[in-house]
C-alpha positions in Angstrom: -105.3 197.4 199.0 -108.3 198.7 200.9 -110.7 197.8 198.1 -109.7 194.1 198.6 -110.3 194.2 202.3 -113.6 195.9 202.3 -114.6 197.0 198.8 -115.1 195.7 195.3 -112.8 193.6 193.3 -112.7 192.1 189.9 -110.9 189.3 188.2 -109.2 188.7 184.9 -108.5 185.3 183.4 -105.0 185.0 181.9 -103.4 182.0 180.2 -100.2 180.5 181.5 -97.3 181.2 181.6 -98.4 184.8 181.7 -100.5 184.5 184.9 -97.5 182.9 186.6 -95.2 185.7 185.5 -97.6 188.3 186.9 -97.9 186.3 190.2 -94.1 186.3 190.5 -93.9 190.0 189.9 -92.0 189.6 186.6 -94.8 190.9 184.3 -96.1 194.3 185.4 -98.2 194.7 182.2 -101.0 192.6 180.9 -101.8 193.2 177.2 -105.4 193.3 176.0 -107.2 194.2 172.8 -109.6 196.3 174.8 -109.4 199.1 177.4 -111.1 199.4 180.7 -112.0 202.3 183.0 -111.8 200.0 186.0 -109.0 200.7 188.5 -108.5 198.8 191.7 -108.0 195.3 193.0 -107.7 192.7 190.3 -107.6 189.0 190.9 -105.2 187.2 188.6 -107.0 184.0 187.5 -104.9 181.4 185.6 -107.0 179.9 182.8 -107.6 176.2 182.6 -106.5 176.3 179.0 -103.0 175.1 178.1 -103.1 176.4 174.5 -100.5 179.1 175.0 -98.1 176.4 176.3 -98.0 174.4 173.0 -94.4 174.6 171.8 -92.9 175.3 175.2 -91.7 171.7 175.5 -92.4 168.8 177.8 -94.0 169.4 181.3 -90.7 168.8 183.1 -89.0 171.5 181.1 -88.7 175.0 182.4 -90.4 178.2 181.0 -89.1 181.5 182.4 -87.2 179.5 185.1 -90.1 177.4 186.4 -91.4 173.9 185.5 -94.6 173.8 183.5 -96.0 171.2 185.9 -95.7 173.7 188.8 -98.1 176.2 187.3 -101.7 176.4 188.5 -104.6 176.1 186.1 -108.2 177.1 186.7 -107.5 179.1 189.8 -106.9 182.5 191.2 -103.1 182.8 191.8 -102.5 186.4 192.8 -104.1 189.8 193.5 -102.8 193.1 192.1 -103.9 196.7 191.7 -104.8 197.8 188.2 -103.5 201.4 188.1 -103.5 202.3 184.4 -104.8 201.2 181.1 -102.7 202.8 178.4 -102.7 202.5 174.6 -99.2 201.3 173.5 -99.0 204.0 170.8 -100.1 206.9 173.0 -98.1 209.1 175.3 -97.7 207.5 178.8 -97.6 209.3 182.1 -94.1 209.9 183.6 -94.6 207.3 186.3 -95.2 204.6 183.7 -93.0 205.7 180.8 -90.2 203.2 181.5 -92.7 200.3 181.3 -93.5 201.3 177.7 -90.3 199.5 176.6 -90.7 196.5 178.9 -90.5 193.2 177.1 -94.1 192.4 177.9 -95.5 195.8 176.7 -97.1 194.7 173.4 -100.5 196.3 173.6 -102.6 197.4 171.9 -103.8 198.2 175.5 -101.3 197.8 178.3 -102.9 197.2 181.7 -100.3 198.4 184.3 -100.3 196.3 187.5 -98.8 197.3 190.9 -98.6 195.7 194.3 -98.9 192.1 193.1 -99.2 189.5 195.9 -99.2 185.8 195.2 -101.7 183.9 197.1 -100.2 181.2 199.4 -102.4 178.6 197.7 -104.2 178.9 194.3 -108.0 179.2 194.8 -109.7 176.9 192.2 -112.6 178.5 190.4 -114.0 179.0 187.0 -112.8 181.9 184.9 -114.6 184.0 182.4 -113.8 186.3 179.4 -113.5 190.1 180.0 -113.4 191.4 183.6 -115.6 189.4 185.9 -116.7 189.5 189.5 -115.5 186.6 191.7 -118.1 184.7 193.8 -118.4 185.3 197.5 -116.3 182.2 198.5 -113.4 183.3 196.4 -113.7 186.9 197.5 -113.7 185.8 201.2 -110.6 183.8 200.8 -108.7 186.6 199.1 -109.8 189.1 201.7 -108.6 186.7 204.5 -105.2 186.5 202.8 -105.0 190.3 202.2 -105.9 191.1 205.9 -102.6 189.4 207.0 -99.7 192.0 207.0 -96.8 191.1 204.8 
């Protein structure tokens, strides 16, 4: 992801457990009510909010195979490449058509993510609504991580 190492990057705040699923590579689509023309490096920021976890059970219980208490909140947890932003009810390019029936493709806008890499440690920072630009300290830490070959 050359745009992470030397170029621009943006971030998106996502509630848990969805941010964790993306960081694990289990959720290649993020659903939004709005589209974006942005393509490139996207930091996955886990929201501080726990509102989407109500009803999942006690913290020691497991959601999608991991304990609730193990999830990060209020931190960047991964970096991905945003490659497409597709309306759920439109035709999809051939390279994405199989994702259209993925369990997490609910739309109305499906943001297609590739090349997800979990950060070795969550980077605490404040999140924001919509796409946002991370501060220099967060950006520097992500670039440091991405410069290390897999």
